[in-house]
C-alpha positions in Angstrom: 31.4 -48.3 177.4 34.4 -50.0 175.8 37.6 -49.2 177.0 40.1 -51.0 174.7 42.0 -49.1 172.0 40.8 -49.9 168.2 43.3 -51.0 165.6 43.9 -47.8 164.3 44.2 -46.5 167.5 47.0 -49.1 168.3 48.6 -48.2 164.9 49.0 -44.6 166.1 50.4 -45.5 169.3 53.1 -47.5 167.6 53.9 -44.7 165.1 54.4 -42.2 168.1 56.5 -44.8 169.9 58.6 -45.2 166.7 58.9 -41.5 166.2 60.2 -40.8 169.8 62.6 -43.6 169.6 63.9 -42.7 166.5 64.1 -38.7 166.6 64.2 -37.8 170.7 68.0 -36.8 171.4 69.7 -39.3 173.8 71.2 -36.8 176.0 67.6 -35.1 176.6 66.4 -38.7 177.1 69.0 -39.3 179.6 68.1 -36.0 181.7 64.4 -36.8 181.6 64.8 -40.4 182.9 67.2 -39.1 185.5 65.4 -36.6 187.1 67.5 -33.8 186.0 66.6 -30.2 185.3 66.1 -29.3 181.5 67.0 -26.1 180.3 65.1 -24.0 177.7 67.2 -25.1 174.6 66.4 -28.9 175.7 62.8 -28.1 175.5 63.1 -26.0 172.2 65.1 -28.8 170.5 62.4 -31.4 171.4 59.5 -28.8 170.3 61.0 -28.1 166.9 61.5 -31.9 166.4 57.8 -32.2 167.0 56.7 -29.3 165.1 58.7 -30.7 162.0 56.1 -33.7 162.1 53.2 -31.5 162.9 52.8 -32.8 166.3 53.7 -30.0 168.6 50.3 -28.7 169.0 48.1 -31.8 169.6 44.9 -30.1 170.7 44.8 -27.6 167.9 43.1 -28.3 164.5 44.6 -28.7 161.4 43.0 -25.3 160.3 45.5 -23.6 162.8 48.6 -25.6 162.1 47.9 -28.6 164.6 47.4 -32.3 163.7 43.7 -32.3 164.2 43.7 -35.3 166.5 40.7 -36.5 168.5 40.9 -36.7 172.2 42.0 -40.5 172.3 45.0 -39.6 170.0 46.1 -36.7 172.1 45.7 -39.2 175.1 47.9 -41.6 173.4 50.4 -39.2 172.2 51.0 -37.8 175.5 51.2 -41.3 177.2 53.9 -42.4 174.4 56.0 -39.5 174.4 56.3 -39.5 178.1 56.9 -43.2 178.0 59.6 -42.6 175.6 61.6 -40.3 178.0 60.5 -37.2 176.2 60.2 -34.0 178.2 56.5 -32.9 178.8 55.2 -29.8 176.7 55.3 -27.4 179.5 55.0 -24.4 177.4 51.8 -22.2 178.4 51.6 -21.0 174.8 51.0 -24.3 173.3 48.9 -25.8 175.9 46.6 -23.1 177.1 47.3 -19.8 175.0 46.9 -21.3 171.7 43.5 -23.1 172.3 42.0 -20.0 173.9 43.0 -18.0 171.2 41.4 -20.6 168.5 38.2 -20.2 170.5 37.9 -16.7 171.5 40.7 -14.5 169.6 40.2 -12.4 166.4 41.8 -13.5 163.3 44.3 -10.9 163.7 45.4 -12.2 167.0 45.6 -15.6 165.8 47.6 -14.6 162.7 50.1 -12.7 165.1 50.7 -15.0 167.4 49.9 -18.7 166.8 52.6 -19.2 163.9 55.1 -18.0 166.9 54.0 -20.5 169.3 54.4 -23.5 166.8 57.6 -22.1 165.8 58.8 -21.7 169.3 59.8 -18.3 168.7 57.8 -17.1 171.3 57.1 -18.5 174.9 54.2 -17.2 177.1 53.9 -16.7 180.7 50.6 -17.3 182.5 49.8 -14.3 184.8 47.0 -15.1 186.7 47.9 -15.7 190.7 48.7 -12.7 192.9 49.9 -12.7 196.5 46.7 -12.5 197.7 44.6 -14.2 194.8 45.8 -17.7 194.1 43.3 -20.5 193.9 40.6 -17.7 194.6 41.4 -15.9 191.2 38.1 -13.7 191.5 39.9 -11.6 194.2 42.6 -10.6 192.0 43.6 -6.6 191.9 46.0 -6.1 189.0 44.1 -3.3 187.2 43.7 -2.3 183.7 42.3 1.1 182.9 41.6 2.4 179.3 43.5 5.4 178.1 41.3 8.5 177.3 42.1 7.9 173.3 40.8 4.2 173.9 44.0 2.8 172.2 45.7 1.1 175.3 45.4 -0.4 178.6 47.6 0.8 181.6 48.2 -2.3 183.9 49.6 -2.0 187.4 49.7 -5.0 189.8 51.7 -8.0 191.0 51.4 -11.6 189.5 53.4 -14.3 191.6 54.3 -18.1 190.9 54.4 -17.2 187.4 56.1 -20.5 185.7 59.4 -20.2 183.6 58.6 -16.3 183.2 62.7 -15.9 182.7 61.9 -17.6 179.5 59.0 -15.7 178.2 58.9 -12.9 176.1 55.0 -12.4 176.1 52.4 -12.9 179.1 48.8 -13.7 179.3 47.2 -12.1 182.4 43.9 -11.9 184.2 43.4 -8.1 185.1 40.4 -6.2 186.7 38.7 -3.8 184.3 35.6 -2.9 186.1 36.3 -2.6 189.9 32.8 -1.6 190.4 31.1 -4.9 189.3 28.5 -6.5 191.1 30.2 -10.0 191.3 33.9 -10.2 191.2 34.1 -12.3 188.2 32.1 -9.5 186.3 35.0 -7.3 186.0 37.8 -9.1 184.9 39.3 -9.4 181.2 42.0 -11.3 179.5 45.0 -9.4 178.0 48.4 -10.5 176.2 51.0 -8.2 177.2 54.8 -7.7 176.1 57.1 -8.9 178.9 59.8 -6.6 177.2 57.1 -3.7 177.8 58.6 -0.6 180.2 57.2 -1.1 183.6 57.5 -4.9 183.6 60.1 -6.5 186.2 60.7 -10.1 186.7 62.0 -11.3 189.8 62.9 -15.2 190.6 61.7 -17.0 193.3 63.8 -19.7 194.8 62.0 -23.0 195.3 62.3 -26.1 197.7 64.3 -27.8 195.2 66.8 -25.5 194.4 65.4 -24.0 191.2 64.1 -20.8 190.3 61.2 -21.6 187.4 58.6 -19.9 189.5 58.8 -15.9 189.5 57.0 -12.9 190.6 56.3 -10.2 187.8 55.7 -6.6 188.7 53.5 -4.5 186.4 54.1 -0.7 186.8 51.8 1.2 184.4 52.5 -1.2 181.7 50.8 0.0 178.3 49.0 -2.9 176.4 47.5 -2.0 172.9 43.7 -2.0 173.3 43.6 -4.8 170.3 45.5 -7.5 172.6 42.2 -7.8 174.5 40.8 -11.5 174.0 37.1 -12.3 174.5 35.7 -8.9 174.9 35.7 -6.5 177.7 35.2 -7.7 181.2 34.5 -11.3 179.7 38.1 -12.5 180.8 36.3 -15.1 183.3 34.9 -16.8 180.9 37.9 -17.2 178.8 39.8 -18.2 182.4 37.4 -21.1 183.0 38.1 -22.7 179.8 41.8 -22.2 180.1 41.8 -23.6 183.5 39.8 -26.7 182.8 42.3 -27.7 180.1 45.1 -27.1 182.5 43.5 -29.2 185.3 42.8 -32.0 183.1 46.5 -32.0 182.0 47.8 -31.7 185.4 46.4 -35.2 186.3 49.6 -36.5 184.4 48.7 -40.0 183.6 51.7 -40.4 181.2 53.9 -38.9 183.7 52.9 -41.3 186.4 53.7 -44.1 184.2 57.3 -42.4 183.4 57.9 -42.4 187.0 56.5 -45.8 187.8 59.1 -47.1 185.2 62.0 -45.0 186.7 61.4 -46.6 190.1 61.2 -49.8 189.0 64.5 -49.4 187.0 66.2 -47.6 190.0 65.1 -50.4 192.3 66.6 -53.2 190.3 70.1 -51.0 189.9 70.0 -50.7 193.7 69.4 -54.3 194.5 65.6 -53.9 195.7 64.0 -55.5 193.0 62.9 -58.5 195.2 61.7 -56.2 198.1 58.1 -57.3 198.8 57.5 -54.4 200.8 58.3 -52.1 197.4 56.7 -54.3 195.0 53.3 -54.1 197.1 53.5 -50.3 197.3 54.3 -50.2 193.4 51.7 -52.6 192.7 49.0 -50.5 194.7 50.5 -47.2 192.6 49.7 -49.1 189.4 46.1 -50.0 190.6 45.3 -46.3 191.5 46.8 -45.3 188.2 44.6 -47.7 186.5 41.5 -46.0 188.1 42.6 -42.8 187.1 43.3 -43.9 183.6 39.9 -45.4 183.2 38.4 -42.0 184.6 40.2 -40.1 182.0 39.3 -42.4 179.2 35.6 -42.2 180.0 35.8 -38.5 179.7 37.2 -39.3 176.2 35.0 -41.9 175.1 32.8 -41.0 172.1 29.2 -40.1 173.3 30.2 -39.4 176.7 28.2 -36.3 178.0 29.0 -35.3 181.6 26.6 -32.8 183.8 29.8 -31.8 185.4 32.9 -31.4 183.3 34.4 -29.0 185.4 34.2 -31.4 188.4 35.6 -34.3 186.5 38.4 -32.2 185.5 39.0 -31.3 189.2 38.8 -34.7 190.1 41.4 -35.9 187.8 43.7 -32.9 188.9 43.2 -33.9 192.7 44.0 -37.5 192.4 46.6 -37.1 189.6 48.7 -34.9 191.6 48.3 -36.8 194.9 49.7 -40.1 193.0 52.6 -38.4 191.5 53.4 -36.8 194.9 53.0 -40.2 196.3 55.5 -41.8 193.6 58.1 -39.3 194.1 58.2 -39.9 197.9 58.6 -43.4 196.9 61.5 -42.8 194.5 63.3 -41.0 197.4 62.5 -43.9 199.8 64.1 -46.5 197.2 67.1 -44.1 197.1 67.5 -44.6 200.8 69.9 -42.7 202.9 72.1 -41.6 200.0 69.1 -39.7 198.8 68.5 -37.7 202.0 71.4 -35.1 201.5 70.0 -32.3 199.4 72.4 -31.6 196.4 70.8 -28.8 194.2 73.4 -28.9 191.7 73.0 -32.7 191.2 69.8 -32.0 189.1 71.6 -29.8 186.6 73.9 -32.5 185.5 74.3 -32.7 181.6 74.6 -36.5 181.4 77.0 -36.3 178.4 78.2 -39.8 178.9 76.1 -42.9 180.2 73.9 -42.4 183.2 75.2 -43.5 186.4 73.0 -44.4 189.4 74.8 -42.3 192.0 74.4 -39.2 189.8 70.3 -40.2 189.5 70.2 -40.4 193.3 71.3 -36.9 193.8 68.3 -36.0 192.1 65.6 -37.7 193.9 65.4 -35.1 196.9 65.0 -32.1 194.6 62.5 -34.0 192.3 60.3 -35.1 195.7 60.7 -31.3 197.1 59.6 -30.0 193.4 56.4 -32.2 193.5 55.1 -30.7 196.5 53.8 -27.9 194.4 51.7 -30.0 192.1 48.6 -30.0 194.6 48.8 -26.5 194.8 49.1 -24.8 191.4 46.0 -24.9 188.8 44.1 -24.4 191.9 44.8 -26.0 195.4 43.4 -29.5 196.0 41.5 -28.0 198.7 39.7 -25.8 196.2 39.1 -28.8 194.1 37.4 -30.8 196.8 35.0 -27.8 197.4 34.3 -27.8 193.7 33.5 -31.3 193.9 31.3 -31.1 196.8 29.4 -28.3 195.3 28.9 -30.2 192.2 27.7 -33.3 194.0 25.3 -31.1 196.5 23.8 -29.5 193.3 22.9 -32.5 191.5 21.5 -34.6 194.7 21.1 -31.7 197.4 
């Protein structure tokens, strides 16, 4: 397998780099580079700029308004946008629900929801985890029962750790539709529900970094039209496995690691630490580990590669990528030194209207490091990913 990029791929990389340089608003770039919190308007601004070029939905086929890129182009797009200081694409509708609807949705569902995702008119929350069903999704208890006339599901339950639910008008959720199924996975369905419907209550969860991006969602006899069922009755587990594979691969965050390593070297120079040999050795070790992670990801993308364990490879990327990102954020905190230790929740909400200053950025380092602790939990905890990897190896060689 050859891991170098072709001339066409390098030309595409240059095109993306030039587009980001010329079109990303300076204020958004400064907020990203300094670790400040972005609000919904920042994301929507950037998403609409990408959509004007046809690049907002990199994994969607051209038949549904996407660019029709191959996996390597999607990889290069992610790397170059993050390297240029752009926000990562966080909207669950773009990265997760869109591909799922394209694969499993009806033509009516695709027509109703995909255009609004591309236009940033509709943001989607992911209703998977529950208080007693996080990494073990098969134990979820939120129930959906069909009304006697078969026109609606009535949903009752409790979702938790729902990212950005306060910004979302819709939710895709896993619900239990057959409590008597022989196996827990066999009685789950995948529904699309309106966050403004009667019976839906969103309550923010204040996190360690001082933010409230995570939420609880309470569902009290919420009526969902039967046509909002995706993938067939009791077939939600099949749909969810596809979606979680997309999420875990993305969580590896290779472009994000490169973005934060660049930040670490810049901040070290601004604070007079560029010549520190121990720090340079630490950063070099991160680069070596990132190179290994990147090669692993590229193997999955290489033409003709056929893995016997695609889900295990996604778990491996999620596991190593999140641990590396956490280590880089801890290093950034060390670079900031004693000035970075006081926790200032408001520091990460600075607007950076003027030129960015190092003292302002130092105030974001502790919240950034605390926020990164969740990386090894969401998308399936790293402990669960290790179990999946062990099962794959034992199944192959046991």
